Rosetta silent file (secondary structure, phi, psi, omega in degrees, C-alpha in Angstrom):
SEQUENCE: MKVKNPVKQIILKEKIRGGMYHIKDEEFIRTKVPMTKEEIRAISISKMEIKDTDICLDIGGGTGSVSIEMSRFAKNGHIYTVEQKMRLSTLLNRI
SCORE:     score description
SCORE:     0.000 S_00000001
   1 L     0.000  129.144 -179.568   69.186  243.851   37.703 S_00000001
   2 L  -103.390  128.249 -179.709   71.238  243.976   40.910 S_00000001
   3 L  -121.461  130.554 -176.667   69.427  243.647   44.236 S_00000001
   4 L   -80.469  -36.409 -177.667   71.238  244.198   47.546 S_00000001
   5 L   -79.927  118.717 -177.624   68.762  242.464   49.850 S_00000001
   6 H   -62.041  -32.802  178.599   69.201  238.644   49.516 S_00000001
   7 H   -66.126  -45.959  177.618   65.562  237.947   50.434 S_00000001
   8 H   -62.286  -34.740 -179.925   64.309  240.301   47.727 S_00000001
   9 H   -64.650  -42.269  177.980   66.758  238.685   45.326 S_00000001
  10 H   -64.405  -45.332  178.863   65.271  235.225   45.964 S_00000001
  11 H   -61.372  -42.161  179.457   61.733  236.560   45.544 S_00000001
  12 H   -62.964  -43.312  178.429   62.755  238.317   42.345 S_00000001
  13 H   -61.867  -40.724  179.479   64.301  235.122   40.945 S_00000001
  14 H   -63.794  -39.915  178.891   61.109  233.203   41.761 S_00000001
  15 H   -66.335  -39.851  179.877   59.016  235.826   39.945 S_00000001
  16 H   -65.113  -42.335 -178.919   61.311  235.702   36.926 S_00000001
  17 L   -83.860    1.991  178.939   61.171  231.907   36.817 S_00000001
  18 L    74.661   25.807  179.055   57.434  231.953   37.418 S_00000001
  19 L    75.557   10.179 -178.339   57.725  230.409   40.863 S_00000001
  20 L   -85.732  114.597  177.807   59.128  227.187   39.435 S_00000001
  21 L  -143.058  154.340 -175.262   61.531  225.589   41.846 S_00000001
  22 L  -129.083  158.684 -177.925   62.341  221.994   42.569 S_00000001
  23 L   -89.653  136.251  177.369   63.410  219.925   45.547 S_00000001
  24 L   -71.258  149.074  179.279   66.918  218.471   45.666 S_00000001
  25 H   -54.752  -39.542 -176.072   67.207  214.660   45.909 S_00000001
  26 H   -63.938  -19.839 -175.837   68.971  214.952   49.291 S_00000001
  27 H   -81.019   -8.994 -178.320   65.932  216.637   50.837 S_00000001
  28 L   -89.985  147.004  170.629   63.727  213.538   50.536 S_00000001
  29 L   -70.880  126.288 -177.259   63.303  210.815   53.158 S_00000001
  30 L  -137.831  153.980  168.744   64.816  207.791   51.465 S_00000001
  31 L  -116.905 -146.163  177.198   65.617  204.184   51.960 S_00000001
  32 L   -88.043    8.743 -179.314   67.295  202.027   49.335 S_00000001
  33 L   -72.071  133.798  176.730   64.234  202.462   47.143 S_00000001
  34 L   -61.930  148.799 -178.789   64.946  203.991   43.712 S_00000001
  35 L  -133.401  146.320  174.854   63.634  207.511   43.252 S_00000001
  36 L   -61.590  124.617 -175.441   62.919  209.618   40.172 S_00000001
  37 L   -66.737  151.511 -176.503   66.015  211.793   39.862 S_00000001
  38 H   -49.594  -46.986 -177.374   65.856  215.539   40.420 S_00000001
  39 H   -65.595  -38.764  179.464   66.556  216.463   36.774 S_00000001
  40 H   -67.649  -43.267  177.010   63.864  214.103   35.463 S_00000001
  41 H   -59.343  -46.206 -177.124   61.316  215.468   37.971 S_00000001
  42 H   -59.672  -47.225 -178.531   62.172  219.051   37.019 S_00000001
  43 H   -68.135  -48.370 -177.135   61.756  218.468   33.285 S_00000001
  44 H   -60.034  -47.753 -177.023   58.662  216.254   33.582 S_00000001
  45 H   -68.704  -35.731  177.357   56.809  218.546   35.947 S_00000001
  46 H   -66.825  -34.621  177.746   57.637  221.664   33.947 S_00000001
  47 H   -69.816  -27.603  178.820   56.284  219.921   30.820 S_00000001
  48 H   -70.266  -23.828 -178.911   53.063  219.075   32.690 S_00000001
  49 L    51.574   52.051 -177.717   52.407  222.797   33.225 S_00000001
  50 L   -65.496  130.518  179.596   50.569  222.072   36.475 S_00000001
  51 L   -97.876  165.794 -175.150   48.185  224.838   37.467 S_00000001
  52 L   -54.672  -36.412 -175.684   47.226  225.932   40.974 S_00000001
  53 L  -108.595   14.972 -178.436   43.897  224.041   41.057 S_00000001
  54 L   -66.800  153.954  172.327   44.844  220.946   39.024 S_00000001
  55 E  -107.926  123.292 -175.016   44.053  217.404   40.099 S_00000001
  56 E  -119.122  145.364  178.905   47.087  215.140   39.611 S_00000001
  57 E  -124.770  123.643  178.866   47.437  211.366   39.704 S_00000001
  58 E  -112.133  100.095 -179.168   50.806  209.692   40.337 S_00000001
  59 E   -90.418  127.413 -174.206   50.505  205.985   39.507 S_00000001
  60 L    78.355   49.356 -171.982   53.420  203.973   40.872 S_00000001
  61 L   -61.074  -21.928  178.025   54.235  206.740   43.342 S_00000001
  62 L    53.675 -119.229 -178.086   57.260  204.973   44.834 S_00000001
  63 L   -79.173  -11.372 -179.737   58.973  207.350   47.248 S_00000001
  64 L    89.388    5.091 -176.008   56.459  210.114   46.534 S_00000001
  65 H   -60.766  -41.544 -179.676   59.052  212.483   45.064 S_00000001
  66 H   -69.544  -41.963  179.096   56.968  213.277   41.966 S_00000001
  67 H   -60.561  -43.614 -179.716   53.767  213.691   44.030 S_00000001
  68 H   -64.045  -43.464  177.840   55.490  216.065   46.421 S_00000001
  69 H   -62.129  -42.863  179.689   56.883  218.125   43.546 S_00000001
  70 H   -61.716  -37.568 -177.642   53.446  218.258   41.892 S_00000001
  71 H   -65.067  -23.186  178.490   51.880  219.457   45.139 S_00000001
  72 L   -72.283  -18.908 -179.985   54.133  222.522   45.123 S_00000001
  73 L  -103.152  -34.920  178.830   52.455  223.673   41.910 S_00000001
  74 L   -96.327   59.073 -174.012   48.858  222.459   42.493 S_00000001
  75 L   -60.908  -30.859  179.198   48.627  224.224   45.863 S_00000001
  76 L  -111.784   15.403  177.730   44.839  224.472   45.735 S_00000001
  77 L  -104.451 -152.651  179.918   44.322  221.262   43.772 S_00000001
  78 E  -137.002  142.724  176.519   44.604  217.610   44.757 S_00000001
  79 E  -120.576  125.430  176.924   47.380  215.053   44.370 S_00000001
  80 E  -115.363  131.833 -179.288   46.541  211.342   44.426 S_00000001
  81 E  -120.568  129.540  178.824   49.317  208.768   44.680 S_00000001
  82 E  -116.573  127.573  177.727   48.841  205.058   43.955 S_00000001
  83 L  -141.625  125.700 -177.330   51.491  202.514   44.960 S_00000001
  84 L   -87.339  -24.452 -177.590   50.952  198.742   45.001 S_00000001
  85 L   -79.635  120.979 -174.712   54.159  197.726   46.799 S_00000001
  86 H   -56.839  -43.750 -176.744   53.508  197.658   50.538 S_00000001
  87 H   -64.352  -30.254  177.771   57.041  198.708   51.575 S_00000001
  88 H   -79.400  -36.559  179.537   56.799  201.805   49.386 S_00000001
  89 H   -66.739  -28.370  174.740   53.297  202.722   50.505 S_00000001
  90 H   -63.699  -41.780  177.363   54.582  202.670   54.080 S_00000001
  91 H   -64.401  -41.082  179.166   57.156  205.279   53.072 S_00000001
  92 H   -62.949  -33.744  179.893   54.426  207.341   51.357 S_00000001
  93 L   -66.552  -16.946  178.713   52.378  207.336   54.566 S_00000001
  94 L   -79.027  -11.928 -177.359   55.204  209.246   56.286 S_00000001
  95 L   -75.064    0.000    0.000   54.606  212.224   53.996 S_00000001
């Protein structure tokens, strides 16, 4: 299907893909802390089949990349992130 309006085209793609979209690694606030890579997040989160009202728990949240991705799918749910390393939890507090 060919759509001339680029905005409608983006909306159409989102409907076809079921609204599943992921954040690029470059879009995250980062330090030298390792982060779950974009491809791993995309596969893992799609396998979780997160619903709009789900409650999600991210243990060892690190940079928060997985938590942030989960929140895009559980828009009316809750995301809880647990991180024991102080320097990483400081980064999570910036979210």
